[in-house]
RODO-2510 file (C-alpha; in nm, 4 decimals, decimal comma):
residues 315
     n   res          X          Y          Z
     1     m     1,9636     0,3829    -0,6974
     2     r     1,6827     0,6373    -0,7670
     3     l     1,3565     0,6006    -0,5856
     4     s     1,0418     0,7509    -0,7213
     5     a     0,6918     0,7320    -0,5584
     6     l     0,3698     0,7193    -0,7444
     7     p     0,1021     0,9017    -0,5486
     8     a    -0,2042     0,6894    -0,4782
     9     a    -0,4268     0,9085    -0,6854
    10     l    -0,1803     0,8830    -0,9721
    11     l    -0,2161     0,5035    -0,9627
    12     a    -0,5804     0,5424    -1,1071
    13     s    -0,3997     0,5215    -1,4408
    14     l    -0,3500     0,1647    -1,3950
    15     i    -0,7219     0,1632    -1,4239
    16     r    -0,7468     0,3043    -1,7659
    17     t    -0,7646     0,6841    -1,6875
    18     a    -0,5133     0,9645    -1,7350
    19     q    -0,5257     1,2374    -1,4912
    20     a    -0,3857     1,5764    -1,6244
    21     d    -0,4117     1,7295    -1,2724
    22     h    -0,0965     1,5466    -1,1671
    23     a     0,1315     1,7115    -1,4324
    24     s     0,3190     1,8894    -1,1710
    25     d     0,3857     1,5492    -1,0012
    26     l     0,5061     1,4053    -1,3162
    27     k     0,7735     1,6791    -1,3745
    28     s     0,9329     1,5834    -1,0493
    29     i     0,9880     1,2290    -1,1553
    30     s     1,3502     1,1241    -1,2519
    31     l     1,4232     1,1636    -1,6208
    32     r     1,5146     0,7928    -1,6336
    33     t     1,1447     0,7131    -1,5777
    34     h     1,0326     0,9333    -1,8778
    35     s     0,6488     0,9968    -1,8771
    36     i     0,4554     0,8620    -1,6002
    37     q     0,0856     0,7719    -1,6097
    38     q    -0,0548     0,4427    -1,5100
    39     p    -0,0954     0,0831    -1,6407
    40     y    -0,4052    -0,1119    -1,5094
    41     l    -0,4687    -0,2167    -1,1579
    42     d    -0,7830    -0,3407    -0,9984
    43     s    -0,9611    -0,0943    -0,7610
    44     d    -0,8667    -0,2992    -0,4633
    45     m    -0,4975    -0,2241    -0,5291
    46     q    -0,5157     0,1508    -0,5837
    47     s    -0,4178     0,2189    -0,2287
    48     r    -0,1109    -0,0224    -0,2532
    49     w     0,0658     0,0705    -0,5705
    50     f     0,3459     0,1736    -0,6266
    51     d     0,7029     0,2808    -0,5644
    52     f     0,9427     0,2264    -0,8405
    53     g     1,3030     0,2804    -0,9276
    54     g     1,6020     0,2119    -1,1562
    55     d     1,5378     0,2185    -1,5222
    56     t     1,1570     0,1566    -1,4835
    57     i     0,9405     0,3539    -1,7380
    58     v     0,5740     0,3950    -1,6930
    59     r     0,3922     0,4632    -2,0309
    60     t     0,0612     0,6404    -2,0488
    61     d    -0,2308     0,4055    -2,0322
    62     s    -0,0248     0,1170    -2,1617
    63     y     0,2446    -0,0599    -1,9556
    64     i     0,5178    -0,0404    -1,7000
    65     r     0,8462    -0,1261    -1,8519
    66     l     1,0907    -0,2581    -1,5883
    67     t     1,3756    -0,2702    -1,8459
    68     s     1,4029    -0,1506    -2,2046
    69     d     1,5772    -0,3607    -2,4808
    70     l     1,9060    -0,2116    -2,3751
    71     p     2,2072    -0,3558    -2,2040
    72     s     2,2724    -0,3300    -1,8369
    73     q     1,9372    -0,2215    -1,7143
    74     t     1,7717    -0,2711    -1,3874
    75     g     1,4085    -0,1699    -1,2797
    76     w     1,1735    -0,2491    -1,0107
    77     l     0,8159    -0,1802    -0,8917
    78     f     0,6802    -0,2557    -0,5433
    79     s     0,3656    -0,2056    -0,3511
    80     r     0,3590     0,0517    -0,0757
    81     v     0,1254    -0,1561     0,1642
    82     p     0,1863    -0,5174     0,2505
    83     l    -0,0370    -0,8033     0,1587
    84     t    -0,2503    -0,8836     0,4631
    85     a    -0,4739    -1,1729     0,3456
    86     t    -0,3952    -1,5329     0,4454
    87     n    -0,5117    -1,6888     0,1250
    88     w    -0,4927    -1,4827    -0,2006
    89     e    -0,4559    -1,4874    -0,5802
    90     v    -0,2531    -1,2668    -0,7989
    91     e    -0,3007    -1,2485    -1,1713
    92     v    -0,0496    -1,0571    -1,3867
    93     e    -0,0351    -0,9791    -1,7494
    94     f     0,3167    -0,9188    -1,8786
    95     k     0,5106    -0,9123    -2,2024
    96     i     0,8670    -1,0027    -2,2849
    97     s     0,9979    -0,8785    -2,6282
    98     g     1,2931    -0,7595    -2,8063
    99     k     1,4616    -0,7143    -3,1347
   100     n     1,7513    -0,9524    -3,0921
   101     q     1,8011    -1,3175    -3,1604
   102     l     1,9893    -1,3530    -2,8233
   103     y     1,8147    -1,2148    -2,5228
   104     g     1,7964    -1,1949    -2,1454
   105     d     1,7925    -1,2044    -1,8564
   106     g     1,4341    -1,2085    -1,7294
   107     f     1,1998    -1,0731    -1,4749
   108     a     1,0678    -1,1710    -1,1271
   109     m     0,7429    -1,1410    -0,9262
   110     w     0,8044    -1,1009    -0,5459
   111     v     0,6067    -1,1580    -0,2325
   112     t     0,8663    -1,0627     0,0246
   113     k     0,9543    -0,8696     0,3429
   114     q     1,1953    -0,6621     0,1475
   115     r     1,0699    -0,3993    -0,0942
   116     g     1,2156    -0,1537    -0,3259
   117     q     1,5851    -0,2569    -0,3045
   118     m     1,7886    -0,2839    -0,6197
   119     g     2,0090    -0,6029    -0,6377
   120     e     2,1569    -0,8892    -0,8359
   121     v     1,8561    -1,1208    -0,8611
   122     f     1,6545    -1,0115    -1,1646
   123     g     1,7014    -0,6519    -1,0483
   124     s     1,6065    -0,6928    -0,6848
   125     t     1,7877    -0,8077    -0,3633
   126     d     1,9558    -1,1372    -0,2776
   127     k     1,8945    -1,3288     0,0424
   128     f     1,5341    -1,2180     0,0428
   129     e     1,2627    -1,3471     0,2852
   130     g     0,9509    -1,4733     0,1181
   131     l     0,8779    -1,5976    -0,2279
   132     g     1,0261    -1,5123    -0,5703
   133     i     0,8761    -1,6246    -0,9054
   134     f     1,1387    -1,5991    -1,1700
   135     v     1,0778    -1,5935    -1,5456
   136     d     1,4274    -1,6760    -1,6608
   137     t     1,4915    -1,6230    -2,0312
   138     y     1,8730    -1,6725    -2,0450
   139     k     2,0255    -2,0171    -1,9715
   140     n     2,3604    -2,0056    -1,7825
   141     n     2,4043    -2,3740    -1,6693
   142     r     2,0911    -2,6015    -1,6450
   143     p     2,1623    -2,9073    -1,8623
   144     g     1,8471    -3,0815    -1,9823
   145     v     1,6141    -2,7877    -1,9129
   146     v     1,4421    -2,5953    -2,1792
   147     f     1,4376    -2,2195    -2,1509
   148     p     1,2624    -1,9790    -2,0870
   149     y     1,2208    -2,1354    -1,7412
   150     v     0,9687    -2,0304    -1,4776
   151     m     1,0552    -2,1238    -1,1214
   152     a     0,9693    -2,0527    -0,7598
   153     m     1,2274    -1,9926    -0,4757
   154     y     1,1522    -1,9593    -0,1102
   155     g     1,4024    -1,7384     0,0631
   156     d     1,4571    -1,7558     0,4399
   157     g     1,6594    -1,4423     0,4529
   158     h     1,9929    -1,6226     0,4391
   159     k     1,9996    -1,8441     0,1303
   160     s     2,1513    -1,6916    -0,1850
   161     y     2,0180    -1,7171    -0,5538
   162     n     2,2954    -1,8844    -0,7468
   163     k     2,3068    -1,7399    -1,1037
   164     n     2,5705    -1,9872    -1,2161
   165     d     2,3163    -2,2716    -1,2088
   166     d     2,0015    -2,0572    -1,2749
   167     g     1,8864    -2,1028    -0,9063
   168     k     1,8720    -2,4827    -0,9422
   169     d     1,9913    -2,5381    -0,5710
   170     g     1,7163    -2,3124    -0,4386
   171     e     1,4234    -2,4219    -0,6569
   172     l     1,0999    -2,4950    -0,4866
   173     a     0,9165    -2,5798    -0,8101
   174     g     0,9296    -2,4798    -1,1800
   175     c     0,8413    -2,5492    -1,5427
   176     s     0,9770    -2,4828    -1,8942
   177     a     0,7698    -2,2209    -2,0813
   178     r     0,9025    -2,2187    -2,4411
   179     g     0,7077    -1,9629    -2,6412
   180     i     0,6348    -1,7240    -2,3571
   181     r     0,8587    -1,4692    -2,5118
   182     h     0,6961    -1,2977    -2,8159
   183     a     0,3867    -1,5029    -2,7627
   184     s     0,1080    -1,4519    -3,0112
   185     v    -0,1585    -1,4154    -2,7245
   186     p    -0,1519    -1,2065    -2,4026
   187     t     0,0981    -1,3685    -2,1589
   188     k    -0,0180    -1,4058    -1,7974
   189     m     0,0750    -1,5809    -1,4818
   190     r    -0,1747    -1,6634    -1,1950
   191     l    -0,0358    -1,7366    -0,8559
   192     t    -0,2645    -1,8862    -0,5940
   193     y    -0,1620    -1,9209    -0,2283
   194     v    -0,3476    -2,0974     0,0532
   195     q    -0,1530    -2,0891     0,3760
   196     d    -0,0148    -2,4201     0,4698
   197     k    -0,2181    -2,5970     0,2029
   198     q    -0,1178    -2,4928    -0,1550
   199     l     0,0969    -2,2866    -0,3711
   200     k     0,0024    -2,3025    -0,7466
   201     l     0,1171    -2,1207    -1,0622
   202     d    -0,0806    -2,1308    -1,3890
   203     l     0,0440    -1,9749    -1,7143
   204     q    -0,1214    -1,8414    -2,0245
   205     y     0,0886    -1,8069    -2,3349
   206     r    -0,0065    -2,0686    -2,5882
   207     e    -0,3850    -1,9962    -2,6414
   208     e    -0,5920    -1,7084    -2,5081
   209     d    -0,8094    -1,8078    -2,2054
   210     e    -0,6209    -2,1503    -2,1906
   211     w    -0,4189    -2,1996    -1,8790
   212     q    -0,1424    -2,4440    -1,8267
   213     s    -0,0338    -2,5600    -1,4861
   214     c     0,3286    -2,4842    -1,4135
   215     f     0,3377    -2,6246    -1,0649
   216     e     0,1542    -2,7017    -0,7613
   217     v     0,3057    -2,7424    -0,4231
   218     d     0,1234    -2,8922    -0,1373
   219     n     0,2160    -2,7683     0,2180
   220     p     0,4323    -2,4921     0,0946
   221     p     0,6533    -2,2813     0,3169
   222     q     0,4749    -2,0060     0,4926
   223     i     0,5020    -1,6683     0,3372
   224     p     0,5765    -1,3830     0,5908
   225     n     0,2731    -1,2173     0,7411
   226     i     0,4036    -0,8894     0,6269
   227     a     0,4962    -0,9203     0,2654
   228     y     0,5111    -0,6683    -0,0248
   229     l     0,4018    -0,7574    -0,3874
   230     g     0,6539    -0,6445    -0,6433
   231     f     0,8284    -0,6914    -0,9803
   232     s     1,1802    -0,6476    -1,1035
   233     a     1,3811    -0,7132    -1,4083
   234     e     1,7363    -0,6910    -1,5394
   235     t     1,9396    -0,7175    -1,8569
   236     g     2,3151    -0,7754    -1,9069
   237     e     2,5084    -0,7815    -2,2279
   238     l     2,1831    -0,9222    -2,3735
   239     s     1,8576    -0,7486    -2,3341
   240     d     1,4702    -0,7483    -2,3618
   241     n     1,1806    -0,5336    -2,2879
   242     h     1,0053    -0,6458    -1,9682
   243     d     0,6621    -0,5064    -1,9382
   244     i     0,4024    -0,5370    -1,6643
   245     i     0,0647    -0,4627    -1,8406
   246     s    -0,1991    -0,5416    -1,5606
   247     v    -0,2204    -0,6705    -1,2046
   248     s    -0,5236    -0,7983    -1,0201
   249     t    -0,5416    -0,9427    -0,6830
   250     k    -0,8160    -1,0993    -0,4622
   251     n    -0,8615    -1,2526    -0,1276
   252     l    -0,9698    -1,6163    -0,1332
   253     y    -1,2355    -1,6637     0,1250
   254     n    -1,3377    -2,0252     0,0222
   255     s    -1,2075    -2,3490     0,1724
   256     p    -0,8759    -2,4851     0,0499
   257     a    -1,0628    -2,7505    -0,1464
   258     t    -1,2847    -2,4941    -0,3234
   259     s    -0,9786    -2,2703    -0,3937
   260     t    -0,8013    -2,5655    -0,5484
   261     n    -1,0984    -2,6400    -0,7712
   262     r    -1,1305    -2,2782    -0,8787
   263     a    -0,7657    -2,2640    -0,9856
   264     g    -0,8433    -2,5384    -1,2188
   265     a    -0,9983    -2,2962    -1,4837
   266     g    -1,3606    -2,3619    -1,3862
   267     k    -1,3565    -2,7368    -1,3814
   268     g    -1,4082    -2,7631    -1,0138
   269     r    -1,7092    -2,5380    -1,0266
   270     s    -1,8769    -2,7557    -1,2858
   271     v    -1,8036    -3,0784    -1,0929
   272     k    -1,9228    -2,9277    -0,7711
   273     s    -2,2434    -2,8096    -0,9387
   274     h    -2,3024    -3,1456    -1,0806
   275     v    -2,2674    -3,3061    -0,7482
   276     v    -2,5184    -3,0749    -0,5968
   277     k    -2,7688    -3,1215    -0,8645
   278     e    -2,7323    -3,4948    -0,8638
   279     g    -2,7903    -3,4951    -0,4914
   280     g    -3,1055    -3,2894    -0,5301
   281     s    -3,2378    -3,5253    -0,8035
   282     w    -3,2065    -3,8369    -0,5754
   283     t    -3,3864    -3,6512    -0,2942
   284     w    -3,6742    -3,5591    -0,5325
   285     f    -3,6910    -3,9224    -0,6660
   286     f    -3,7284    -4,0769    -0,3134
   287     t    -3,9794    -3,8074    -0,2312
   288     k    -4,1888    -3,9001    -0,5266
   289     i    -4,1588    -4,2771    -0,4265
   290     f    -4,2760    -4,1882    -0,0800
   291     l    -4,5663    -3,9803    -0,2028
   292     f    -4,6695    -4,2516    -0,4497
   293     f    -4,6888    -4,5139    -0,1738
   294     i    -4,8769    -4,2740     0,0484
   295     a    -5,1264    -4,2202    -0,2331
   296     i    -5,1603    -4,5999    -0,2914
   297     g    -5,2161    -4,6654     0,0900
   298     g    -5,4679    -4,3802     0,1103
   299     g    -5,6532    -4,5238    -0,1891
   300     y    -5,6522    -4,8753    -0,0412
   301     v    -5,7831    -4,7434     0,3027
   302     g    -6,0595    -4,5426     0,1182
   303     y    -6,1659    -4,8409    -0,0918
   304     t    -6,1708    -5,0735     0,2085
   305     a    -6,3990    -4,8147     0,3953
   306     y    -6,6296    -4,7839     0,0973
   307     r    -6,6615    -5,1671     0,0693
   308     a    -6,7542    -5,1901     0,4376
   309     k    -7,0153    -4,9145     0,4087
   310     s    -7,1707    -5,0785     0,1036
   311     k    -7,2046    -5,4055     0,2934
   312     s    -7,3617    -5,2445     0,5929
   313     h    -7,6364    -5,0864     0,3715
   314     r    -7,7177    -5,4334     0,2128
   315     f    -7,8247    -5,5752     0,5445
***
């Protein structure tokens, strides 16, 4: 296994800039990685990204290719610094493509204690500790399941991923995603984690800006406090390009209920806003009623006083 490290400054390429002053650093990269500039990363992640290895290629201002459309390739990409937030959201744009009618095997997103270890599970290590999200494009033995298939597996450091049944015995949750390969719109996944409350995965591959819920798990297993974000992919006799185009992360500071609504593509925000507006309307309504009766009472008191004064002048 070959290990190559991207300097933190070099990672600014994942933010749409190419930096020529790192030419000397690029020359020292393994030839297997070809030219190295940066895909797109949010500014919060510049200090975290990336170490990479295997057959990973980083193309200038375009993508990180974990595997090319060639047989027997393995590539990985991992953050240098662990995630420290309790509640977080990760959104990834990726692309799976190739020239062949038969293709495989798939790629994975990891939030695990282990990092940068080549292995047999979509290019990374087996018996991992933490969370793996697998985009599996080749069906081994899952009768009745439509592939590509996206699934989550929680690893306790001892349980193995079983390739023979496509991970069925270790599946935490999952969904079929036919059309995610060679999609006509940008393909994305959005993973939301609220400790002890929620693990939710949404996918975009049918229509742009239209998210489909893949799964939602209440009271999910706890992800290790020290866990690294990473990606890996592998090909066998069948192959595909597996590209990471952009990654953005954010801490979720809201309550779990608010986070759940937020993951619902804006619906929760509009409902919440409606409730607040409705509550304010009723308060104003009762305030007006109250002021109305005060005005009536004041008028009555004034009229009574006027009548009493008029009578006193008559006598």
